[in-house]
C-alpha positions in Angstrom: 8.2 22.5 24.1 7.2 21.9 27.4 5.8 18.8 28.7 2.3 20.2 29.9 2.0 20.8 25.8 3.0 17.4 24.9 0.1 16.0 27.6 -2.2 17.9 26.1 -2.0 16.8 22.7 -1.7 13.1 24.4 -4.9 14.0 26.3 -6.9 14.8 23.4 -5.6 11.9 21.2 -6.4 9.6 24.0 -9.8 10.9 24.3 -10.6 10.5 20.1 -9.3 6.8 20.9 -11.4 6.1 23.5 -14.6 8.1 21.2 -13.7 6.2 18.3 -13.1 2.8 19.6 -16.6 3.3 21.4 -18.6 4.0 18.2 -17.0 1.2 16.5 -17.9 -1.7 18.7 -21.6 -0.2 18.5 -21.7 1.0 15.1 -20.6 -2.5 13.7 -23.4 -4.2 15.5 -25.9 -2.3 13.4 -27.4 -4.4 10.7 -27.1 -1.3 8.3 -23.6 -0.9 8.8 -22.6 -4.4 7.9 -21.3 -3.7 4.3 -18.8 -1.3 5.9 -17.6 -3.4 8.6 -17.8 -6.9 7.2 -17.4 -6.2 3.2 -15.1 -9.3 3.0 -17.0 -11.7 4.8 -20.3 -10.7 3.0 -18.8 -10.5 -0.3 -17.6 -14.1 0.5 -20.5 -15.6 1.8 -23.4 -13.7 -0.1 -24.9 -12.9 3.6 -26.9 -10.3 2.7 -30.3 -10.4 5.0 -30.3 -9.2 8.5 -32.9 -8.8 10.8 -33.0 -5.4 12.1 -34.6 -5.9 15.6 -34.0 -3.7 18.6 -31.8 -4.8 21.4 -30.3 -2.9 24.0 -26.7 -4.7 23.9 -26.2 -3.5 20.3 -25.9 0.1 22.2 -23.4 -0.8 24.9 -19.3 -0.7 23.8 -17.7 -4.4 24.0 -14.4 -5.6 23.6 -15.0 -8.9 21.7 -13.8 -7.9 18.4 -10.1 -7.5 20.1 -10.3 -11.0 21.4 -11.2 -12.6 17.7 -8.6 -10.6 16.1 -6.1 -11.6 18.5 -7.0 -15.6 18.5 -7.4 -15.7 14.8 -4.2 -18.1 13.7 -1.8 -16.8 10.8 -2.9 -20.0 8.8 -6.2 -19.0 8.8 -5.4 -15.1 7.8 -3.3 -16.4 5.3 -5.9 -18.6 3.7 -8.7 -15.7 3.9 -6.1 -12.8 2.7 -3.4 -14.5 1.2 0.7 -14.1 2.2 0.7 -10.6 1.5 -1.5 -10.1 4.8 0.6 -11.9 6.7 3.7 -10.4 5.8 2.3 -7.4 6.8 1.3 -8.7 10.3 4.6 -10.3 10.7 6.3 -6.5 10.5 4.1 -5.6 13.2 5.1 -8.7 15.0 8.9 -7.6 14.8 8.2 -4.4 15.7 6.3 -5.2 18.8 9.4 -7.2 19.7 12.1 -5.1 19.2 10.7 -2.0 20.3 9.7 -4.4 23.4 13.6 -4.7 23.7 14.1 -1.2 23.5 11.6 0.3 25.2 12.9 -1.4 28.3 16.5 -0.7 27.8 15.8 3.1 26.9 13.3 4.1 29.4 14.7 2.3 32.8 18.3 2.9 31.8 19.2 5.3 29.3 16.3 8.0 29.9 17.2 8.2 34.1 21.1 8.7 32.4 19.7 11.7 30.0 17.7 13.5 32.9 20.7 13.5 35.3 23.2 14.2 32.6 24.0 17.4 34.2 24.2 18.9 37.8 21.3 21.2 38.1 18.0 22.0 39.9 15.1 20.1 38.4 11.8 22.4 38.7 8.4 20.8 38.9 8.0 18.2 35.9 5.3 19.3 34.0 7.0 22.4 33.7 10.3 20.8 32.6 11.5 21.5 28.8 11.5 18.4 27.0 15.3 18.5 26.0 16.2 17.4 29.4 15.2 14.0 28.9 17.6 13.8 25.6 21.3 13.0 25.1 21.6 16.5 24.7 21.1 17.2 28.4 24.6 15.0 28.8 28.1 17.2 29.3 30.7 16.8 26.7 33.4 14.0 27.5 31.0 12.4 30.0 31.6 8.7 30.9 27.7 8.2 30.8 27.6 7.6 26.8 29.1 4.3 27.1 25.5 4.0 27.9 24.0 4.9 24.9 26.8 3.1 23.3 26.3 -0.3 24.8 22.7 0.2 24.2 23.0 1.0 20.6 24.8 -2.3 20.2 22.0 -4.1 22.3 19.6 -3.0 20.1 21.2 -3.3 16.8 21.9 -7.0 17.8 18.7 -7.6 18.9 17.1 -6.0 15.2 20.0 -8.3 13.3 18.5 -11.2 15.1 15.0 -10.8 14.3 15.3 -9.7 10.9 17.3 -12.6 10.1 14.2 -14.9 11.8 11.7 -13.1 10.1 13.5 -13.1 6.5 13.8 -16.9 7.2 10.5 -17.5 7.7 8.8 -15.7 5.5 11.2 -17.1 2.7 9.5 -20.8 3.6 6.0 -18.9 3.5 6.9 -17.9 0.1 8.3 -21.0 -1.3 5.7 -23.0 0.1 3.1 -20.6 -1.5 4.6 -21.0 -5.1 4.7 -24.8 -4.4 1.4 -25.5 -2.8 -1.0 -22.8 -4.3 -3.5 -23.4 -7.3 -1.9 -23.5 -10.8 -1.5 -19.4 -11.7 -1.7 -19.2 -15.7 0.8 -16.2 -14.9 3.4 -18.9 -14.5 2.9 -20.6 -17.8 2.2 -17.0 -19.5 4.9 -14.4 -21.2 4.5 -11.0 -21.9 5.5 -10.1 -25.3 5.8 -6.0 -26.1 7.6 -4.1 -29.1 6.9 -6.9 -31.9 8.3 -6.5 -35.4 5.8 -5.6 -37.7 6.1 -7.2 -41.3 4.1 -6.1 -44.5 3.8 -9.5 -45.7 1.7 -11.0 -43.0 -0.6 -10.4 -40.2 1.1 -9.9 -36.8 -0.9 -12.6 -35.4 1.0 -14.8 -37.7 4.6 -13.2 -37.0 4.1 -14.0 -33.3 3.4 -17.3 -33.9 6.3 -18.3 -36.7 8.5 -16.5 -33.8 7.7 -18.5 -31.2 7.1 -21.9 -33.4 10.6 -21.5 -34.8 12.7 -20.5 -31.6 10.5 -22.4 -29.2 8.7 -24.8 -31.1 9.0 -27.5 -28.3 7.4 -25.5 -25.7 5.1 -22.9 -27.4 1.3 -23.4 -26.7 -0.4 -20.4 -27.8 -0.5 -16.6 -27.4 -3.2 -14.1 -27.0 -3.3 -10.7 -29.1 -3.4 -7.3 -27.2 -6.1 -5.1 -28.8 -6.9 -1.6 -28.5 -10.4 -1.2 -27.7 -12.5 0.4 -30.6 -15.1 2.8 -29.8 -18.0 0.2 -29.8 -16.3 -2.3 -27.4 -15.9 0.9 -25.0 -19.4 1.5 -25.3 -20.7 -2.0 -24.5 -18.2 -1.6 -21.3 -20.0 1.6 -20.4 -22.8 0.1 -20.9 -22.0 -3.3 -18.4 -21.2 -0.5 -16.0 -24.1 1.4 -16.5 -26.3 -1.7 -15.7 -24.4 -2.7 -12.8 -24.9 0.8 -11.3 -29.2 0.5 -12.3 -29.7 -2.8 -10.7 -28.1 -1.9 -7.2 -30.6 0.9 -7.0 -33.5 0.6 -4.3 -36.8 1.6 -5.5 -38.9 2.0 -2.4 -41.8 2.7 -3.8 -42.1 -0.5 -5.8 -42.7 -3.8 -4.4 -40.7 -6.6 -4.3 -42.2 -8.0 -7.5 -41.7 -4.7 -9.3 -38.1 -4.9 -8.1 -37.6 -8.3 -9.4 -38.3 -6.9 -12.7 -35.1 -4.4 -12.5 -32.9 -7.9 -13.5 -33.4 -6.6 -17.2 -31.8 -3.5 -18.0 -35.4 -1.8 -19.3 -34.3 0.8 -21.5 -32.8 -1.4 -23.8 -35.5 -4.4 -23.3 -32.8 -7.1 -23.1 -31.5 -10.0 -20.3 -28.8 -9.1 -18.2 -26.3 -11.3 -19.9 -27.1 -9.9 -23.2 -24.1 -7.0 -23.2 -21.7 -9.5 -22.2 -23.6 -12.1 -24.7 -23.2 -9.1 -27.8 -19.4 -8.6 -26.5 -18.6 -12.5 -26.7 -20.3 -12.4 -30.2 -18.3 -9.1 -31.3 -14.6 -10.7 -29.9 -15.0 -14.4 -31.5 -16.0 -12.7 -34.7 -12.4 -10.7 -34.5 -10.8 -14.0 -33.7 -12.1 -16.1 -36.4 -12.0 -14.1 -39.3 -8.6 -12.6 -39.2 -9.1 -11.5 -43.1 -11.5 -9.1 -41.5 -10.4 -5.3 -42.8 -11.3 -4.3 -39.0 -9.1 -6.9 -37.4 -6.0 -6.3 -39.8 -6.6 -2.5 -38.8 -6.6 -3.7 -35.3 -3.3 -5.4 -35.2 -1.5 -2.4 -36.7 -1.5 -1.0 -33.6 -1.2 -4.0 -31.2 1.4 -3.3 -29.0 1.8 -6.8 -27.6 0.5 -10.4 -27.0 0.6 -13.0 -24.1 2.3 -16.1 -25.2 1.4 -19.4 -23.2 4.1 -22.3 -22.6 3.4 -25.6 -21.9 5.4 -25.8 -18.8 6.4 -23.1 -16.2 9.8 -23.3 -16.7 9.4 -22.7 -20.6 7.7 -19.8 -19.6 10.3 -18.5 -16.9 13.5 -19.3 -19.2 11.6 -17.1 -22.0 11.0 -14.2 -19.7 14.8 -14.1 -19.1 16.5 -14.3 -22.1 17.2 -12.0 -24.9 14.5 -13.1 -27.8 16.7 -11.2 -30.5 19.9 -9.6 -30.9 18.1 -6.2 -30.7 17.1 -5.8 -26.8 14.7 -3.1 -28.2 12.5 -6.0 -30.1 10.4 -8.9 -29.1 10.9 -7.6 -25.4 9.5 -10.1 -22.9 8.4 -10.2 -19.2 7.0 -12.6 -17.1 2.9 -12.0 -17.1 1.3 -10.9 -14.1 -2.0 -13.4 -12.9 -4.7 -12.5 -14.8 -6.6 -10.5 -11.9 -3.5 -8.3 -11.5 -3.0 -7.4 -15.1 -3.2 -3.5 -15.7 -4.6 -3.7 -18.9 -4.4 0.3 -20.3 -0.3 0.2 -19.8 -0.1 -2.7 -21.9 -1.1 -0.5 -24.4 2.1 1.6 -24.0 5.0 1.1 -26.5 7.5 -0.2 -24.8 9.9 2.5 -26.6 8.3 5.0 -24.4 8.7 3.3 -20.9 12.6 4.7 -19.9 11.0 8.3 -20.8 7.8 7.7 -18.5 10.2 6.5 -15.9 12.5 9.7 -15.9 9.3 11.8 -16.1 7.6 10.5 -13.2 11.1 10.7 -11.0 11.4 13.9 -11.9 7.8 14.9 -10.9 8.2 13.3 -7.4 11.4 14.5 -6.6 9.9 18.0 -7.6 6.8 17.1 -5.4 9.2 16.6 -2.5 11.3 19.5 -2.5 7.6 21.7 -3.1 6.4 20.1 0.0 8.9 21.6 1.9 6.7 24.5 2.3 3.8 23.1 4.2 6.3 21.1 6.2 8.0 24.7 7.1 5.0 26.1 8.2 4.1 23.3 10.2 7.6 24.0 12.3 6.9 27.4 12.5 3.6 26.7 14.3 5.4 25.6 17.1 7.3 28.7 17.8 5.1 31.1 19.9 7.2 34.1 19.0 6.8 33.1 15.0 3.0 32.6 15.4 2.5 36.0 17.0 4.4 37.9 14.1 2.4 35.4 11.8 -0.7 35.9 13.2 -1.0 39.2 14.9 -4.8 39.2 16.1 -4.3 35.9 17.9 -1.8 37.6 20.3 -4.8 37.9 22.9 -5.5 34.1 22.8 -1.7 33.2 22.9 -1.9 34.5 26.4 -4.0 31.4 27.6 -1.9 29.1 28.5 -4.2 26.1 27.5 -4.5 27.3 23.9 -0.5 27.6 23.5 -0.6 23.8 24.7 -2.9 23.2 22.3 -1.8 25.3 19.1 1.8 24.4 19.9 1.3 20.8 21.0 -1.6 19.4 19.0 -2.3 21.2 15.7 1.2 21.1 14.1 0.8 17.5 13.6 -3.0 17.6 12.6 -1.7 20.1 9.6 0.7 17.8 8.9 -1.1 14.8 8.6 -3.6 16.5 6.8 -1.6 17.7 4.2 -0.3 14.0 3.7 -3.3 13.0 2.5 -2.8 14.2 -1.0 0.3 12.2 -1.6 -0.7 8.6 -1.6 -3.6 9.7 -4.9 -0.2 11.5 -6.5 2.2 9.0 -6.4 -0.3 6.3 -7.2 -0.9 8.4 -9.8 3.1 8.7 -11.1 3.0 5.0 -10.8 0.2 4.2 -13.2 1.9 6.9 -15.8 5.2 4.9 -15.3 3.9 2.0 -17.3 3.4 -1.0 -14.5 2.1 -3.6 -16.6 0.8 -4.8 -12.9 -1.5 -3.3 -10.4 0.5 -5.0 -8.0 3.7 -3.3 -9.5 1.8 -0.1 -9.7 1.2 -0.2 -6.0 4.6 -1.8 -5.1 5.8 1.5 -6.9 3.8 3.8 -5.3 4.9 2.6 -2.0 8.5 2.9 -2.3 7.5 6.8 -3.9 5.6 7.3 -0.8 8.3 5.5 1.8 11.2 8.3 0.4 8.7 10.7 0.6 8.2 10.3 3.9 11.6 9.8 5.0 12.7 12.9 3.5 9.5 15.2 4.1 8.4 13.9 7.6 11.9 13.1 9.1 14.6 15.1 7.5 12.8 18.3 6.8 11.5 18.3 10.1 14.3 17.9 11.6 16.1 20.4 10.0 13.4 22.9 11.3 11.9 23.5 8.1 14.8 25.8 7.1 15.9 26.0 3.5 19.5 27.5 4.2 20.1 23.9 6.5 18.8 21.7 3.8 20.8 23.0 1.4 24.1 22.8 3.9 23.1 19.2 4.0 22.9 18.4 0.4 25.9 20.6 -0.5 28.3 19.6 2.5 27.1 15.7 3.0 30.5 15.4 5.4 28.8 17.6 8.0 25.4 15.8 8.1 26.4 13.1 11.5 26.8 16.2 13.3 24.3 18.3 12.3 21.7 15.6 12.7 23.6 14.9 15.9 22.4 18.7 17.2 19.0 18.9 15.6 17.5 15.3 16.0 16.9 15.5 20.1 15.1 18.9 19.8 12.7 17.6 17.5 11.8 14.8 19.5 8.8 16.7 21.4 7.2 17.5 17.6 7.7 13.5 16.3 5.9 12.3 19.4 2.7 14.4 18.9 3.0 13.5 15.8 2.8 9.5 17.1 -0.1 10.3 18.8 -1.8 12.1 15.6 -0.5 9.9 13.1 -0.3 6.6 14.6 -2.9 6.4 17.5 -5.9 8.7 16.5 -5.0 7.4 12.5 -5.4 3.9 13.8 -9.0 4.2 15.5 -10.1 6.2 12.1 -9.1 3.2 10.4 -11.0 1.1 12.0 -14.4 3.2 12.7 -14.3 3.9 8.4 -15.3 7.4 8.9 -15.6 8.2 5.2 -17.1 4.5 4.3 -19.3 5.2 7.2 -20.9 8.5 6.1 -21.0 7.4 2.6 -22.8 4.5 3.4 -25.7 6.3 5.4 -25.8 8.8 2.5 -26.2 5.7 0.1 -28.7 3.8 1.7 -30.7 6.8 3.3 -30.5 9.5 1.2 -30.2 7.8 -2.3 -31.8 4.5 -1.6 -29.6 2.1 -2.9 -29.3 -1.3 -2.0 -26.2 -3.0 -0.1 -24.2 -4.8 -2.7 -21.8 -7.3 -1.0 -19.8 -7.5 -4.3 -18.2 -4.2 -4.0 -15.5 -4.5 -1.5 -12.1 -2.6 -1.2 -8.7 -4.0 -1.2 -5.8 -3.2 1.5 -4.1 0.1 0.8 -0.8 -1.6 1.0 1.1 1.3 -0.8 -0.1 3.7 2.1 0.1 1.5 5.5 3.6 -0.2 4.8 5.0 3.4 4.2 3.4 4.5 7.6 4.6 1.7 9.6 8.2 1.7 8.4 8.4 5.6 9.4 7.4 5.3 12.6 10.1 1.9 13.0 12.4 4.8 11.3 11.6 6.7 14.3 11.7 4.6 17.2 15.5 3.4 16.1 16.6 7.1 15.8 15.3 8.4 18.7 16.0 5.4 20.8 19.2 6.7 22.7 18.5 10.3 21.8 14.8 10.9 23.2 13.7 7.7 24.8 10.7 9.2 25.8 9.1 8.4 22.3 9.0 4.6 23.1 6.3 4.0 25.0 4.2 6.0 22.6 5.8 4.0 19.4 4.5 0.3 21.5 1.3 1.2 21.8 0.7 1.9 18.7 2.3 -1.3 17.4 0.1 -3.2 19.9 -3.1 -1.4 19.1 -1.9 -1.6 14.9 -1.4 -5.2 15.2 -4.9 -5.7 16.7 -6.8 -2.5 14.5 -5.1 -4.4 11.1 -6.1 -8.3 11.9 -9.6 -7.1 12.5 -9.8 -5.4 9.1 -8.1 -7.9 7.0 -10.1 -10.5 8.2 -13.4 -8.5 8.1 -12.9 -5.5 6.0 -10.5 -5.8 2.9 -10.9 -8.7 0.0 -7.4 -9.5 -1.7 -8.1 -8.4 -4.9 -4.5 -9.9 -6.0 -1.5 -11.6 -4.8 2.0 -10.4 -4.5 3.3 -13.4 -2.9 4.8 -11.5 0.2 7.4 -9.1 -2.3 6.8 -6.0 -0.1 9.3 -8.2 2.6 12.5 -7.0 0.9 11.4 -3.0 0.9 10.5 -3.7 4.7 13.9 -5.3 5.6 15.8 -3.1 3.5 14.2 -0.1 5.4 14.8 -1.1 9.2 18.3 -1.6 8.1 18.4 1.9 6.9 17.0 3.0 10.1 19.6 1.2 11.9 22.3 2.5 9.9 20.8 6.3 10.5 20.7 5.8 13.8 24.4 4.5 14.1 25.5 7.7 11.8 23.5 9.8 14.4 25.0 8.5 17.3 28.5 8.6 15.7 28.1 12.3 15.5 26.5 12.6 18.7 29.6 11.0 20.4 32.0 13.1 18.2 30.4 16.1 19.6 30.2 15.4 23.1 34.7 14.2 22.8 34.1 10.5 22.9 36.3 8.7 20.6 36.5 5.4 22.1 32.7 4.9 21.9 32.9 6.9 18.2 35.2 3.9 17.4 33.2 1.3 18.6 30.1 2.5 16.9 32.0 2.7 13.2 32.7 -1.2 14.1 28.6 -1.5 15.0 28.2 0.5 11.4 30.3 -1.8 9.2 28.8 -5.0 10.9 25.3 -4.0 9.9 26.3 -3.3 6.2 27.8 -6.8 6.2 25.0 -8.3 7.9 22.1 -6.6 5.1 24.4 -8.0 2.3 24.5 -11.4 3.9 21.0 -10.9 3.8 20.3 -9.6 0.5 22.8 -12.9 -0.9 20.9 -15.5 1.0 17.2 -14.6 1.0 16.4 -11.7 -1.5 16.6 -13.2 -4.7 13.8 -15.8 -3.4 11.1 -13.0 -3.2 12.2 -12.0 -6.7 12.5 -15.0 -8.9 11.6 -18.7 -9.0 13.9 -21.3 -8.7 14.0 -24.1 -11.5 13.8 -27.0 -8.9 10.8 -25.6 -7.7 9.1 -25.1 -11.2 10.4 -28.3 -12.5 8.9 -30.6 -9.8 5.8 -28.6 -9.9 5.4 -29.3 -14.2 6.4 -33.5 -13.4 3.9 -33.4 -11.1 1.0 -31.9 -12.9 2.3 -34.3 -16.1 1.7 -37.3 -13.7 -1.2 -36.4 -12.4 -2.9 -35.7 -15.3 -3.6 -31.9 -14.7 -1.2 -30.6 -17.2 -4.0 -31.2 -19.9 -6.6 -29.5 -17.9 -4.2 -26.2 -17.1 -3.5 -25.6 -20.5 -7.1 -25.8 -21.7 -7.6 -22.8 -18.5 -4.8 -20.9 -19.8 -6.8 -20.1 -23.3 -9.6 -18.4 -21.5 -7.8 -17.1 -18.3 -7.1 -13.4 -19.3 -10.0 -11.4 -20.3 -8.7 -8.4 -22.2 -11.5 -5.5 -21.4 -12.4 -2.8 -18.9 -14.4 -3.6 -15.6 -17.9 -4.6 -16.5 -17.1 -8.1 -18.0 -18.8 -9.8 -15.5 -17.7 -12.7 -13.6 -17.8 -14.1 -10.2 -18.4 -17.8 -10.8 -17.9 -20.1 -8.1 -18.3 -17.7 -5.4 -15.8 -15.1 -6.1 -15.7 -11.7 -6.2 -15.2 -10.4 -9.6 -12.3 -8.1 -9.7 -14.1 -4.9 -11.2 -16.0 -5.3 -8.3 -13.1 -4.8 -6.1 -12.3 -0.8 -5.5 -9.0 1.0 -4.7 -10.4 4.1 -3.8 -13.8 4.3 -2.1 -14.2 7.9 -3.3 -14.9 6.7 -6.9 -18.3 5.3 -6.6 -19.7 9.0 -4.9 -18.7 11.0 -8.1 -21.5 8.8 -10.7 -25.2 10.4 -11.1 -28.0 8.8 -12.3 -28.1 11.5 -15.3 -24.7 10.3 -16.2 -25.9 6.8 -16.3 -28.9 7.1 -18.7 -26.8 9.5 -21.2 -24.7 6.5 -21.2 -26.8 3.8 -22.2 -28.6 6.0 -24.6 -25.3 6.5 -26.4 -24.7 2.8 -26.2 -28.0 1.6 -27.6 -27.6 4.2 -30.6 -24.4 3.4 -31.2 -25.3 -0.5 -31.1 -28.0 0.1 -33.1 -25.8 2.2 -36.2 -23.3 -0.8 -36.1 -26.2 -3.4 -36.8 -27.6 -0.7 -39.8 -24.1 -0.5 -41.2 -23.7 -4.2 -40.9 
């Protein structure tokens, strides 16, 4: 690819960025878009009424949002969005710091060395091949390779120092989060599955007798996990249907008529009657354990949540084997109430390992199937292959501008559009896997997408989409360093355009919220729905974290190979830092708290990127016949691996478990202050097993069921479906009453 094609792609993406940012600064000022751009603030402040007056100032693009996002302190972000958002933004801070150093060294020192690597007459710069800016332009045995070796040492040492500082800083933040936050019911609860059944007693009595016998001093209570019956599911559907009805704005009615919609209308009962009926139904089951329905429900009970008197007792019970048979009385730390993924608690424990194998196999199969679109993307960059694939485009391909657009811009766009199919599928795999928490499901999806991106976006593209090359790598792993050293510099141009499209343009699309903007327009102007500040979106960590980590990998691997990519990456990280700070403060609502557990994944990926860079450099120095540089690179590689092992031993367990010292001190503090009894009373009501729609939202908090992970799920329901649901529920309730 020529530099002119790269400049064409850069011009298109920069124009889109300017357009999207200008539109955002205008659209965010319009009152009817407040639900799109200020969802979190509206949900927390309950600020609904906006005066819709005309002002010329609303039509002028401004940069005030940048100033507000930049000057907001980290403590304010932690208070409104949790520790996970702080960890995510610290990833950007690390990236900006390390790539500022890397860009300065590689652009001003390594890039000129690459450009003048061979004695040749350089043509006009826009017509130059981008290969002259890569390490491939150096001659074999060149002494200039020492510049690359020294640069690699500086980058690695700087990255390790910064990673250590971030790990240490975030470890302190996590410990402060554990000891300084309000009491978490999950710290007192243990999830028990694979409970052995006894024919002589109810399962409820079996659980109580077991924990009284073996944990008598610390056992407090327990809560059974039931499969939902048909009637309960009907009640849940009715509540969801009711919530949709009360959001409809009927413009033909006056305010008095609209106020009557606070009643359901079809059933002629108050808004809370569904919840009241549910409470009576559930309480009846809890109180009468001799009821045949209760006995039948307990036969299929998948487990229970057991509460302990102290945090320390709960964590000990969750970590030790409860039985000599490891497949019985299986215990895990219970997630916090908002984080429980109830539908997966009904999965038999004996199926979990089979599900994990099945989802792993499905993920690997999909990774190899995705080679087909990646190979097509690579073929679009070759002009001769395009002429063979699309003979009718030969006339169009004679125009230089069209050639630059097709070979320089469209391949990255096609790859980006293809990658949109990955997150929903990986999230589905993670659900099937059997995770007991929503955060665990999202973390699992994050890991799968990360592996997918590293393999399909990086390795498959580097191997030029050739299946033969990929099979050679798998059958001859010893040749991987030399093969990567030869192929990586050739793909630098494609990855620069990928950074422009998937990085710059995607960030601007993220802040503009294109889908939500269009959905809001149809919802308000076409269907006449009222704004509901309770419906907000949680931050998509499972898609954004792998994307940022992939760009870090590209930055490290191409730093000394093709430094021209570094300025584009640095701009991405700076712009992303501002964009995501704005989105976290205004748009997304924290659905649950993972406690910063994503940082070890980020750290390990950074170290993997450094090791991969050193392996590729090792192959380059071997091909270029520089044995001394090769030896020093091996030493650097060993040092990087040892650094990662030290960080794992020093910090990793802080993110994976709790210390006895912290938990015992928290227990003593609560007992001395008299809060422990209040905590115990709250535990019995903390976990509410219900499908979305069980009410909530006390104390100004947004109900968990009103925080959506997928914006498209609301658009799939129609008013006819709602009417059918409520009619079905009403009939079912009447039949149940008549039977009684």
